[in-house]
Every structure is written in structure tokens, then in C-alpha cells.
C-alpha positions as CSV (number, residue, x, y, z in Angstrom):
1,M,103.3,75.2,-163.8
2,S,101.1,78.3,-164.2
3,T,97.4,77.9,-164.0
4,N,95.2,78.9,-167.0
5,T,94.2,82.1,-165.2
6,E,97.8,83.1,-164.5
7,I,99.0,82.3,-168.0
8,Y,96.1,84.1,-169.6
9,T,96.8,87.2,-167.5
10,L,100.4,87.1,-168.6
11,F,99.3,86.8,-172.2
12,F,97.1,89.8,-171.8
13,E,100.1,91.7,-170.4
14,L,102.1,90.7,-173.4
15,L,99.5,92.1,-175.8
16,Q,99.4,95.3,-173.8
17,V,103.2,95.6,-174.2
18,A,102.8,95.0,-178.0
19,I,100.2,97.8,-178.4
20,G,102.1,100.2,-176.2
21,I,100.0,100.6,-173.1
22,R,102.5,99.0,-170.7
23,E,106.3,98.8,-170.8
24,R,107.0,95.4,-169.3
25,L,105.5,92.3,-167.8
26,S,104.6,92.1,-164.2
27,R,107.3,89.5,-163.6
28,T,110.0,87.5,-165.4
29,L,108.7,84.3,-167.1
30,S,110.1,80.8,-167.1
31,P,111.0,79.1,-170.4
32,D,107.9,76.8,-169.9
33,E,105.7,79.9,-169.5
34,W,107.0,81.4,-172.7
35,E,106.2,78.2,-174.5
36,Q,102.6,78.4,-173.2
37,L,102.4,82.0,-174.3
38,Y,103.6,81.1,-177.8
39,I,101.0,78.4,-178.1
40,I,98.2,80.8,-177.1
41,A,99.6,83.4,-179.6
42,K,99.3,80.7,-182.4
43,E,95.8,79.7,-181.3
44,Q,94.6,83.3,-181.3
45,T,96.5,84.1,-184.6
46,L,98.5,86.8,-182.8
47,V,102.1,85.6,-183.3
48,G,103.0,88.7,-185.3
49,I,101.4,91.1,-182.9
50,T,103.0,89.5,-179.8
51,F,106.4,89.5,-181.5
52,A,106.1,93.3,-181.4
53,A,106.1,93.0,-177.6
54,L,109.4,91.1,-177.7
55,E,110.9,94.1,-179.6
56,R,109.8,96.3,-176.7
57,L,110.5,94.2,-173.6
58,P,113.6,94.9,-171.4
59,Q,116.4,92.4,-172.0
60,E,115.9,90.6,-168.7
61,Q,112.3,89.7,-169.5
62,L,112.9,88.2,-173.0
63,P,112.2,84.6,-173.8
64,P,115.0,82.1,-174.5
65,P,117.0,83.0,-177.7
66,R,115.8,79.9,-179.5
67,R,112.2,80.9,-179.0
68,I,112.9,84.5,-180.1
69,R,114.4,83.3,-183.3
70,Q,111.4,81.1,-184.1
71,W,109.1,83.9,-183.2
72,A,111.0,86.3,-185.5
73,V,110.8,83.8,-188.4
74,K,107.1,83.6,-188.1
75,A,106.8,87.4,-187.8
76,D,108.8,87.8,-191.0
77,K,106.5,85.4,-192.9
78,I,103.5,87.4,-191.6
79,R,105.0,90.6,-192.9
80,E,105.5,89.0,-196.4
81,R,101.9,87.7,-196.3
82,N,100.6,91.1,-195.5
83,K,102.4,92.6,-198.5
84,T,100.9,90.0,-200.7
85,A,97.4,90.3,-199.2
86,S,97.4,94.1,-199.6
87,L,98.5,93.7,-203.3
88,M,95.9,91.0,-204.0
89,T,93.1,93.0,-202.2
90,A,93.8,96.0,-204.5
91,K,93.7,93.7,-207.5
92,V,90.4,92.1,-206.5
93,S,88.9,95.6,-205.9
94,D,90.1,96.7,-209.4
95,Y,88.5,93.6,-210.9
96,F,85.1,94.4,-209.6
97,K,85.4,98.1,-210.4
98,Q,86.4,97.3,-214.0
99,N,83.3,95.1,-214.3
100,N,81.0,98.0,-213.3
101,F,80.6,97.3,-209.6
102,H,81.2,99.4,-206.5
103,C,83.6,97.5,-204.4
104,V,84.3,98.0,-200.6
105,I,86.7,95.8,-198.6
106,L,85.2,94.7,-195.3
107,K,87.4,93.8,-192.3
108,G,90.6,92.1,-193.2
109,Q,93.3,94.4,-194.7
110,G,91.0,97.4,-194.2
111,N,91.5,97.0,-190.5
112,T,95.2,97.7,-190.8
113,A,94.3,101.3,-191.5
114,N,93.6,101.8,-187.8
115,Y,96.7,100.1,-186.5
116,P,99.8,102.0,-185.4
117,K,102.7,101.7,-187.8
118,H,104.7,99.2,-185.8
119,L,101.8,96.7,-185.9
120,Q,100.4,97.2,-189.4
121,E,102.5,94.5,-191.0
122,L,102.3,92.2,-188.0
123,R,98.6,91.7,-188.0
124,S,97.9,88.2,-189.5
125,P,96.0,88.6,-192.8
126,G,93.0,86.5,-193.5
127,D,90.4,86.2,-196.3
128,I,89.4,89.1,-198.6
129,D,85.8,90.1,-198.0
130,V,84.4,92.2,-200.8
131,W,81.1,94.1,-200.6
132,A,79.9,94.6,-204.2
133,W,76.9,96.2,-205.8
134,P,76.3,97.4,-209.4
135,I,77.4,101.0,-210.2
136,K,74.4,101.5,-212.6
137,K,72.0,101.3,-209.6
138,Q,73.9,104.1,-207.7
139,N,71.4,106.9,-208.5
140,S,68.3,104.7,-208.7
141,S,65.5,105.1,-206.2
142,S,65.3,101.3,-205.9
143,N,67.9,98.7,-205.0
144,N,66.0,95.8,-206.6
145,H,68.1,93.0,-208.0
146,D,71.4,94.1,-206.6
147,V,71.7,90.7,-204.9
148,R,70.8,88.9,-208.1
149,T,73.2,91.0,-210.2
150,V,76.2,90.1,-208.0
151,I,75.4,86.4,-207.8
152,E,74.8,86.1,-211.6
153,F,78.0,88.0,-212.3
154,C,80.0,85.6,-210.1
155,Q,78.3,82.6,-211.5
156,S,78.9,83.7,-215.1
157,R,82.6,83.6,-214.2
158,K,82.1,80.0,-213.0
159,K,83.5,81.1,-209.7
160,G,80.4,81.6,-207.5
161,E,80.4,78.8,-205.0
162,Y,78.6,78.0,-201.7
163,I,76.0,80.7,-202.0
164,Y,74.7,81.9,-198.6
165,Y,72.1,84.6,-197.6
166,H,74.8,87.2,-197.3
167,N,77.8,86.1,-199.5
168,L,79.4,83.5,-201.7
169,D,82.8,82.1,-202.2
170,F,84.7,83.5,-205.2
171,P,88.0,81.5,-205.5
172,I,89.8,83.7,-208.1
173,L,93.1,83.7,-206.2
174,K,95.3,80.8,-205.6
175,D,96.3,81.3,-202.0
176,I,93.8,83.7,-200.5
177,P,90.1,82.9,-200.1
178,V,87.8,85.6,-201.5
179,E,84.2,86.1,-200.3
180,V,81.8,88.4,-202.2
181,H,79.1,90.0,-200.1
182,Y,75.9,91.3,-201.4
183,R,74.9,91.9,-197.8
184,P,77.8,92.7,-195.4
185,T,76.1,90.7,-192.6
186,W,72.7,89.7,-191.2
187,L,70.8,88.8,-188.0
188,Y,68.5,85.8,-187.3
189,H,65.8,87.8,-185.6
190,P,63.5,89.0,-188.4
191,L,62.8,92.5,-187.0
192,H,66.4,93.2,-186.1
193,N,67.5,91.9,-189.5
194,H,64.9,94.1,-191.3
195,R,66.3,97.2,-189.5
196,L,69.9,96.1,-190.2
197,Q,69.4,95.6,-193.9
198,R,67.6,99.0,-194.2
199,W,70.6,100.6,-192.5
200,L,73.0,98.8,-194.8
201,R,71.1,99.9,-197.9
202,Q,71.1,103.5,-196.6
203,Y,74.9,103.4,-196.0
204,K,75.5,101.9,-199.4
205,T,73.8,104.8,-201.0
206,N,74.8,107.7,-198.8
207,G,77.7,106.6,-196.6
208,D,81.3,107.7,-196.5
209,F,84.0,105.5,-197.8
210,I,87.7,105.9,-197.4
211,E,90.4,105.2,-200.0
212,Y,93.3,103.1,-198.5
213,E,96.1,101.2,-200.1
214,G,94.4,101.2,-203.5
215,Y,90.9,100.1,-202.4
216,S,87.9,101.5,-200.6
217,I,87.0,100.7,-196.9
218,P,84.0,101.8,-194.8
219,S,84.2,104.7,-192.4
220,P,85.1,104.0,-188.7
221,Q,81.5,105.0,-187.7
222,F,80.2,102.2,-189.9
223,N,82.7,99.7,-188.7
224,V,81.9,100.4,-185.0
225,I,78.5,98.8,-185.7
226,F,79.4,96.4,-188.5
227,Q,82.4,94.8,-186.7
228,L,80.4,94.5,-183.5
229,L,77.8,92.6,-185.6
230,H,80.6,90.5,-187.1
231,L,81.7,89.5,-183.6
232,Y,78.1,88.8,-182.5
233,K,77.4,86.5,-185.5
234,H,80.6,84.5,-184.9
235,I,79.7,83.4,-181.3
236,F,76.8,81.5,-182.8
237,E,78.9,80.0,-185.6
238,E,82.5,78.9,-185.4
239,G,83.6,81.3,-182.6
240,I,85.8,84.3,-182.5
241,G,89.4,85.0,-181.4
242,L,91.3,87.7,-179.7
243,R,92.5,88.9,-183.1
244,Q,89.0,90.1,-183.9
245,L,88.7,91.7,-180.4
246,L,92.1,93.5,-181.0
247,D,90.8,94.8,-184.3
248,Y,87.7,96.2,-182.5
249,Y,89.8,97.7,-179.7
250,I,92.1,99.4,-182.2
251,L,89.1,100.7,-184.1
252,L,87.6,102.3,-181.0
253,L,90.9,104.0,-180.3
254,N,90.5,105.9,-183.5
255,D,89.2,109.4,-182.7
256,E,86.9,109.5,-185.7
257,S,85.1,106.3,-184.6
258,R,84.1,108.1,-181.4
259,A,82.6,111.1,-183.2
260,S,79.0,110.0,-182.7
261,S,77.3,107.6,-180.4
262,P,76.1,104.3,-181.9
263,S,73.8,103.5,-179.0
264,S,70.5,103.9,-180.9
265,L,71.7,101.4,-183.6
266,I,73.0,99.0,-181.0
267,D,69.5,99.0,-179.4
268,D,67.7,98.7,-182.8
269,F,69.8,95.6,-183.7
270,G,69.4,93.9,-180.3
271,L,73.2,94.2,-179.6
272,T,73.1,96.0,-176.2
273,K,73.9,92.9,-174.1
274,F,76.6,91.7,-176.4
275,A,78.2,95.1,-176.6
276,S,78.4,95.2,-172.8
277,A,80.2,91.8,-172.9
278,V,82.7,93.0,-175.5
279,M,83.4,96.1,-173.5
280,Y,84.3,93.9,-170.5
281,V,86.7,91.8,-172.7
282,L,88.4,95.0,-174.0
283,R,88.9,96.2,-170.5
284,K,90.1,92.9,-169.2
285,V,92.5,92.0,-172.1
286,F,93.6,95.4,-173.4
287,N,93.0,97.6,-170.3
288,A,90.7,99.7,-172.4
289,D,90.0,103.2,-171.1
290,E,86.4,104.1,-170.3
291,A,86.6,107.0,-172.8
292,I,86.4,104.5,-175.7
293,M,83.6,102.4,-174.3
294,I,80.4,102.4,-176.4
295,C,78.4,101.1,-173.3
296,Q,79.0,100.0,-169.8
297,P,80.8,96.6,-169.4
298,N,78.9,93.7,-167.9
299,I,81.0,91.3,-165.8
300,N,79.0,88.1,-166.1
301,R,78.3,88.3,-169.9
302,G,81.9,89.5,-170.4
303,R,83.4,86.5,-168.5
304,Q,81.3,84.1,-170.5
305,L,82.5,85.7,-173.8
306,L,86.1,85.8,-172.7
307,S,86.0,82.1,-171.7
308,E,84.6,81.2,-175.1
309,I,87.4,83.2,-176.9
310,M,90.2,81.6,-174.9
311,L,88.7,78.1,-175.2
312,S,88.0,78.0,-178.9
313,G,90.9,80.0,-180.3
314,N,90.7,81.9,-183.6
315,F,87.4,81.0,-185.4
316,G,86.9,77.9,-183.2
317,Q,89.8,76.0,-184.7
318,Y,91.1,74.8,-181.3
319,D,87.7,74.0,-179.7
320,E,87.1,70.3,-178.9
321,R,83.4,70.9,-179.2
322,Y,83.7,71.4,-182.9
323,K,84.9,67.8,-183.7
324,W,81.7,67.4,-185.7
325,A,82.9,70.0,-188.2
326,E,85.0,69.0,-191.1
327,V,88.0,71.4,-191.3
328,T,89.5,71.9,-194.7
329,N,92.3,74.3,-195.4
330,G,91.6,76.2,-192.3
331,S,87.9,76.9,-193.0
332,M,85.0,74.9,-191.7
333,R,82.6,73.0,-194.1
334,Y,79.5,71.8,-192.3
335,R,77.4,68.8,-193.4
336,G,73.8,68.0,-192.7
337,L,71.8,67.4,-189.5
338,P,74.8,66.5,-187.3
339,Y,76.1,70.1,-187.8
340,A,72.6,71.6,-187.2
341,W,72.1,69.7,-184.0
342,A,75.6,70.3,-182.6
343,R,75.3,74.0,-183.5
344,L,72.0,74.3,-181.7
345,R,73.4,72.6,-178.6
346,H,76.4,74.9,-178.7
347,N,74.2,78.0,-179.0
348,M,71.9,77.0,-176.1
349,Q,74.6,78.2,-173.7
350,F,73.9,81.7,-174.9
351,L,70.1,81.5,-174.6
352,H,70.0,83.4,-171.3
353,N,72.0,86.4,-172.6
354,Y,71.0,86.4,-176.3
355,P,67.7,84.6,-176.6
356,S,66.4,86.2,-179.9
357,E,69.4,85.0,-182.0
358,V,69.4,81.5,-180.4
359,I,65.6,81.0,-180.9
360,F,65.5,82.3,-184.4
361,E,68.7,80.6,-185.7
362,P,67.0,77.3,-186.6
363,L,64.1,79.1,-188.2
364,F,66.4,81.2,-190.3
365,R,68.3,78.1,-191.4
366,I,65.1,76.7,-192.8
367,Y,64.4,80.0,-194.6
368,N,67.9,80.1,-196.0
369,K,67.5,76.6,-197.5
370,L,64.2,77.7,-199.1
371,W,65.9,80.9,-200.3
372,L,68.5,78.8,-202.1
373,W,66.3,75.9,-203.3
374,L,63.6,78.2,-204.7
375,R,66.3,80.6,-206.0
376,L,64.5,83.5,-204.3
377,W,67.7,85.5,-204.7
378,K,66.6,86.1,-208.3
379,R,63.9,88.4,-206.9
380,E,66.4,90.5,-205.0
């Protein structure tokens, strides 16, 4: 039986075969080891991507035929889901545009634009995240009431549910969750969040957007920062998986994303330490070249991050530490003080490396409750 370290190393090799940076595994695997790799692929939502490796491996290194067939069936289903997700993403985008909103797709299907052709349909699709703001404010010197306008529009359709500081659930599709963002993301630290929201407003007004598959997506330069923030936020919430790290690696491979250094923004938003951890993970898992690094990797922080990723699986769905969370239809719904206390205990492990977010998270939670109860969003 392989140890966790050995099986994880083999899984990283399998991913490297899939993305085309190695031709074969370091050795031939036993049927039991292939079963372990398949389990990890499911936990990390990478069944489709890893199937691409099976299409490239030499015959003598392939898994047993039964496992290949099961893997292929799952991959075909992912391809079909991708076609549906792309179609639905375009329809949701059109819906908001027809109702006088700018509409930009964050993450999700927009990430497929960066993937090589042989992987685009094998990336497991997820939610549809829409960044929306009213068109009539485009040339205004003020962005006042953009948040209120989006929330009231969604509520007027009797679809705006679970309103948060940055987004709300908008269940207009039967099988694919839709989240509408009036803020793409946020930070708990007040000063860092102030700088972030200012940068997001500036990009909303003056930034470059790309048309892809019938909808708009942000530029790679924007995504280098935004998706790093997305990863950062998730380590304090329900966790992140290798699928998100693969998205980020593929993004950094894009020549355009390396056109300008994001180091000043990384510093402004307090992301320097986390960025160094992510770079370590990209090097360890995907054998990332130094040329695409946005900062120097840090071994200690990187090992902690990689351990969290492998332990928790995609969005923490396989983490025993999240037993206090109610899991419904693949998404977590948290309830009351047990969640707040368990989340604080979980985040304390990051206090040494990321103290500002850990310390300000409980305070921000109080602010967010007041923001909702007092309907302060009506002033935004």
C-alpha cells in the first residue's frame, strides 16, 4: 500500500501528464494505486482532467480496462455538462444585458478560455458567477446605488436569496446555481478591503473585457489578482481544491497575464504571504516554471496550503473538520453560533501566516449582519 505522500506524488504526475508537461508516470501503478488516484480525482473534481492523462499515457502504464471505461463514462458526462454550462452561461448573460445591466462572468466557464483545446471540455463546470452593474451608470462620475440597484432587481424577480456583502443567490436555472455579484470579492481587513473595492470600481469603469463564447469575461491581468483573492478567501471559508489551483496555473501560463507585474496590488491587498504559498503549490503539483511565478515560493506556507488542499478536497466537501456544516446539494449552508465558533477554530491555524484576515473575520461577520439587518445596502 502506498503512503499518502507517495500516492499524492503519483497524482501530481498524472496531472502533469494531462496538461502536457510530462509524457509518462515515473513507474507503473498497481490496480489498487489506480483506485486511490481515481478517488483523489473525484475529491478534487478533476476526473475529466485526469482522464486526459489516460489518453496520453503509454499502453503499459494504463489502469485496468474496467477503470478506464468507468473513467471514460464520467469524462463524457463532464463534456456534456460543459456544453450545457456554456449555453446557460450565455443565456444568463443575455438576460442581464437585456435588463440594462453590464454582465461579466467571473471564474467558472470563463476559465476555459485559458485551457488548451484538449482540456477545455474536460474541466468540471460549477456555478455561474455573474458580476452585474447598471448600464445607465457607465458614464456617471459616481457609482452610488449600484449595489442597491442589482439587489432590488433580483428581488423584484423574486429570485434574490441569501444576500451577502458581495453577492446573492439567483436560482433562475433548474440545474446550475447562479450567483449574482455586485462586488466580485472582498477582504476582512478594513484597509485592504477599501483598497480592493476602489480597484474593482476602477476596473469596472475602465478595464478591458473579453468576449468569449457569447459572454464577457475579465482580462487575464485582472484575473491574476482576482482569482488569487478568490483562493485566499476560500481558505478561511469552506476550503479550496486543486481544480482552482489548476485554473490559476493555466491562467499564469497565458502570455498576456504576464504582461505586467501585479506585485504592487498584491502588497496593497495583503496577499504577499499567500501568493508565496500558492507559488509553492504550483511548483510542487504542476512543476510550474519560475518564469510564470508572480513572487518567490515559500516552502513552509506552501506546505501548509497544500496539506489543506489535499485534506479537504474540492471546497472542503471531504474534510472531517466540516461536520458542523450542513451540506445540501453540494453547497454548504451554515447555521448560527456553532458555525461561527467552528470557523474561528478552523481559521486560527492560519493566524501566524495571515493574521489580519483571521483577526478581522469575526468583526466583519458582525458588520455584515448589521449591513443586512439595517438594510445598509440601500445606501450603496
